[in-house]
N, C-alpha and C positions, 0 to 999 in steps of 0.2 A: 388427473390433476384438476378436476372440476369440483364445484362446491366451495364452501367457505369454512375451512377446518379450524379456525383459531378462536379461542375464547375471548382474547383481547388482541385484535389485529393492530399491527403497527400502522400509524398514519403519518402523513407528511407534517413534520413540525416546522421545517425551514428548508428552503431551497436556495442554492448559491450558484450563480453562473461563474464558472472558473475562467476568468479572462486571461489572455496571453500576457506574459511578462518575461523580461530577460533575466537569466540566471546563469551561474557558472561562467564559462568563457564563451560567450556568443550563443549559448543555448536559449531556447524558448520553452517556457513551461506554462501550463494552465494550473494554477494553484487553487485548491478549494479549502483544505485544512492547512493552517499555518499562515493565515493572512489576518488583517486587522479585525475583520468581522467574524472570524472563527479561528482563534489562535491555537486551540487544541480541542480535541474531542476524545477525552479519556477512554482508552489508552493511546489514542492516535495523536501524533504531533504534526504530521504533514502528509498531504496527498498531492502529488504532481502528476499531470499528464504531460510528458515531455516530448519535444520535437527537436532533433539535433541533426544538423547537416555539417559534415567536416568542412573546415578544421575545428569547428566549435566542439565543446564538450565540457566535462567536469574534471579538470586536472587535479593533481595531488591535493588532498584535503583530509583533515582529521575528523574523527567522531569519538564520542564517549557517552555511555549511559543509555543506549537504546539500540533498536534493530532497524535495518533498512531492508525493504523487500522490493526488488526490481523485477517487473514482469514485462517482457518484451512483446510488443504488438506488431512491430514492423522493423525489418533490418536486424542489426546486431550491435552489441556493445561488448567491449573488452574491459575487464576489471583486473587491476593489479594492486597488490598491497605490500607493505614493508615486511610482512611475515613470509613472503615468497609465494603467495598464492596468485595465480594468474588463470583466467578463464574467460571464454567468450560465450555469451548467451545470445540466442537467436529468437526469432518470432515464436512465441509459445513457451519459451523457456523461462525459468524463475531462478533468481538468486536471493536467498534468505540469509542476510549477513547479521550476525550478532556482534556489534562493535564492542560491547562490554567495556573493559577498563581502558581500551584504547586501540585505535587502528588509524593508519594513514593509507589512503588508497586513491586510485584514479578510476574514472569511468569515462571511456572515450568511444566514439563510434568506430565500428570495425569494418565499415563498407562505405561505398559511395552512395550519394543520395541521402534522403531523410530517414533517420532512424526514430522510431516512436515507441513509447512504452509508458508504464505507470511506475512511480516510486512512492511507497508508503513507508512512513516512519512510525514504528511502534515503540512506545515507552517501555522501559524495564522497571520492575519494582526495585525498591531500595536494596533488597537483598541480592539482586541480580546485576546491579549496575556495574560492578567491578569484576564480573566473571571474565574468563579468558575469551578472546575473540573466537568466533566460529562461523563456518560457512556451511550452508546446505544449498546445493545446486540441483535443480530438477530440470532435465531435458523435457521437451514438450511431450514426448511419448511416455514419459514416466508419470505425468499428471493424470490421475484417474478421471474418467468421464462417464456420464450417464445421459440417457436421452429417453424421453417419452412424451407423447402427445404434443409434438412440436416444440418441446423445450429441451435444450441441450445445456449441460452444465460441465464445467471443468473445475474440479475440486482442488484448489491450490492449498487451502488449509481448512480443516474442519470436516464436515460431513454434509452430503446432500443426496437425496434419492437413494439412500442406503449405501452410498459409496464414501469411503473414508480416505483422507489424504495421509501420506506417510510423513508429512512434515511435522517436526516437533516445535511447538510454540511455547516459549517460556512464559509469555503473557498469553493466556488463553484467547485464541483468535480464530475467526472464520474468514475465508477469502475465497469467494466463488465467482466464476466468470460464466454468466448466463447469456444464451442466445435464444430468442423467442421468435418463432415464425409468426406471420400475420394471423390474428385470430386466436392465438394461444394465451394461456395464463399460467403463471408460476406461483406455487405456494411453498414457502420455505420456513420451517420452524426455526426460532431463534431463542436462546435462553432469555428469560424475562428481564434479568438485571443487566444484560449487556447493552452497550451503546452500539447503534447500527446505522449505517448509511448506504445509499445506493449512488453509484457514479455512472452516469449514462455515457456510453462511448459512441453509439450509433442509433439512429432512429428516435422514436419517442415512446414513452411508457406511461401507463396509468397506474399510479401507485397508491396502495392502501384500500381504496374502495372503488368499485366499478364506475362510480359517478364522478370521481376526481378528474381534474383537468390534466391533459397529457403534458408531460415534461420532456424537453428535448435534450439533445446531446450537449455535453460539456457542463451539465448541471450536477452538482452534488446535492443529494436529498437526505437531510437529517430526519430520522424517524423517531416517533414517540416510543415509549416503552410498550412491551407487549410480548406475546408468546410466538408471534410469527408475522411474516410479511407476504402480501400478495401483489403481483404485478401483471397487468394485462397489456397485450399488444393489440390495440384496436386499429392499427394503421395497416397500410398495404405494403409496408417495407419491414424488413427484419429489424429486430430490436436487440441491442447488445449492451449489457451493463455489468459492472462488478458489484457484488454485495459484500460489504466489509463489516464485520462485527467483532467486538472485543469486550472482555471483562474489565470494567473500570478498576484502576489501581487505587483511586481515592487517596492519593499522596500529593504533597506539594510538588509543583513543577517549576524549576528555575532553569531557564534556557539562555545560553549565550551562543548564538550561531549554531555550530555543529556539536555543542556540548550540552547535555541535558542531565541535570542532577536534581537533588531535593532541596538544597540550601545554597545561599549565595556564597557561603564559605567553601562549599564543595566546588562551586564553579571557579572561584579564585584559585583553589588548589589545583584544579584541572588545568587552568591556563598556565600556572607555574610548572606543573608536570610537563606539559607540552613544550613550553619554551626552554626547559632545562633537560628535556629528553630523559624522563625517568618515570617510574611507577606505571609502566605500560607503554610509554612512548620512547623507550630506549633506542629503538632503531630509527626513529623519525629524523634524527640529526643528519644522517648520511644517506638515507634512502631517497631515490628519485625514480619515478616510473620511466620505462623505456619509450 
């Protein structure tokens, strides 16, 4: 993992400190994408680092037009929806939910103490926005891992160190969880045209070039275009971050809370569909989570 293998290395374009804010019912999130200074980062609509202690949580709420990816870091969350799906994901597990034409679900802590994780919203293209809802759940042991030279990666989506994720992504996406021991360096190829960011969970990393200033936890780092990214851990502590990249859709985004479509007319239709329980929301009228 030594050397500098990229023709056009990706550099730091912008860094955003994700400050804590209230969300859901008593939950606390650190939001980086989906706030006033970074409303979206095509194809990504939102990135939250959440921290939830019972009885707080995210009770019954709808979605249409995108995917939610929930990655548990600590504790456990139970998901229920009006199509009859129910499942609990624990630390290291992933739920990849395609809301498509419509879903109503709840996401609530499944244990005592504080439950922590990441939730990423990925936009769907206009042709995929009204697909049937779908779930992919990966237990921690099902997520491929690789390790070399003090760098360990969990491949949630995409490929790293020759290891491929089994997750199918309608919008081409990479989602990698890296841990770097002190003194190690990571080099990861990324398709040139993709938008890419790093979100630091623990420690501090030097991103882009060896002479860059270190960036600490809870920062989202937006990267310039290029064919790859390098990250150094020059500190005495372990560094953990997720690398998220996706192929831009280059389509209009019109968002109204949990609904994301391409036009205002489609949003108005979605609100009408939800309020009248039709066109994908038929079960919303009578369903309540347990």
